[in-house]
C-alpha positions in Angstrom: 72.1 195.9 5.8 75.1 198.3 5.1 78.4 197.5 3.8 80.0 197.8 7.2 77.5 195.8 9.3 78.0 193.3 6.4 81.8 193.2 7.1 81.7 193.6 11.1 79.2 190.6 10.6 81.7 188.2 8.5 84.5 189.9 10.6 83.1 188.8 13.9 82.2 185.3 12.3 86.1 185.0 12.2 86.6 186.5 15.4 89.4 188.9 13.9 89.9 192.9 14.9 89.8 195.3 12.7 93.6 195.4 13.0 94.3 192.0 12.3 91.9 192.3 8.8 93.8 195.3 8.1 97.8 193.7 8.3 96.3 190.3 6.8 94.8 192.1 3.9 97.4 195.0 3.8 95.5 198.0 4.1 96.3 200.7 6.7 94.4 201.0 9.9 94.0 204.1 9.2 91.5 203.4 6.7 89.1 201.3 9.3 89.7 204.4 12.2 88.3 206.8 10.0 85.6 204.1 8.5 84.4 203.9 11.9 85.3 207.1 13.8 83.5 209.4 11.0 80.5 207.3 10.9 81.3 206.6 7.1 79.3 203.4 6.7 80.3 202.6 3.4 84.0 201.7 3.0 83.7 203.1 -0.9 84.2 206.2 0.3 87.5 205.7 2.2 88.9 202.4 0.4 89.3 202.3 -3.6 88.8 199.3 -5.6 92.0 197.6 -5.2 91.6 197.7 -1.0 87.7 196.4 -1.1 89.5 193.8 -3.3 92.5 192.8 -0.8 89.7 193.4 2.2 87.0 190.5 0.4 90.4 187.9 -0.1 91.5 188.5 3.3 88.6 187.6 5.1 87.6 184.9 2.4 84.8 186.4 0.7 83.7 187.6 -2.3 83.6 191.2 -2.6 79.6 191.2 -3.5 79.0 189.8 -0.3 80.2 192.8 1.6 79.2 195.4 -1.5 76.4 193.9 -2.5 72.5 194.8 -2.2 72.8 197.7 0.0 69.5 198.0 2.0 69.8 201.5 4.0 67.5 203.4 6.6 66.6 206.6 5.2 
C-alpha cells in the first residue's frame, strides 16, 4: 500500500475531507491538490518532514502508520 493509499484509508476512516485534514494540520490545501492531481503517490515529494508530522498529528496516528513499510508495485 502506498503512502497516499494509507493516508486516504485513515482519512476516510475518520470521515474527513482533504480540506478538513489540511485545515486541522495547518498544511496548504494545494499540497493535497498537487499530490492528487499530479499523480504523486508519495507525499514526501510534496511535503517536508514538519508537514508530515502535522499530518500525522491531525489524523491522530504516528508518522510510521502513514509512511512506513511501503509496498509499491513496479
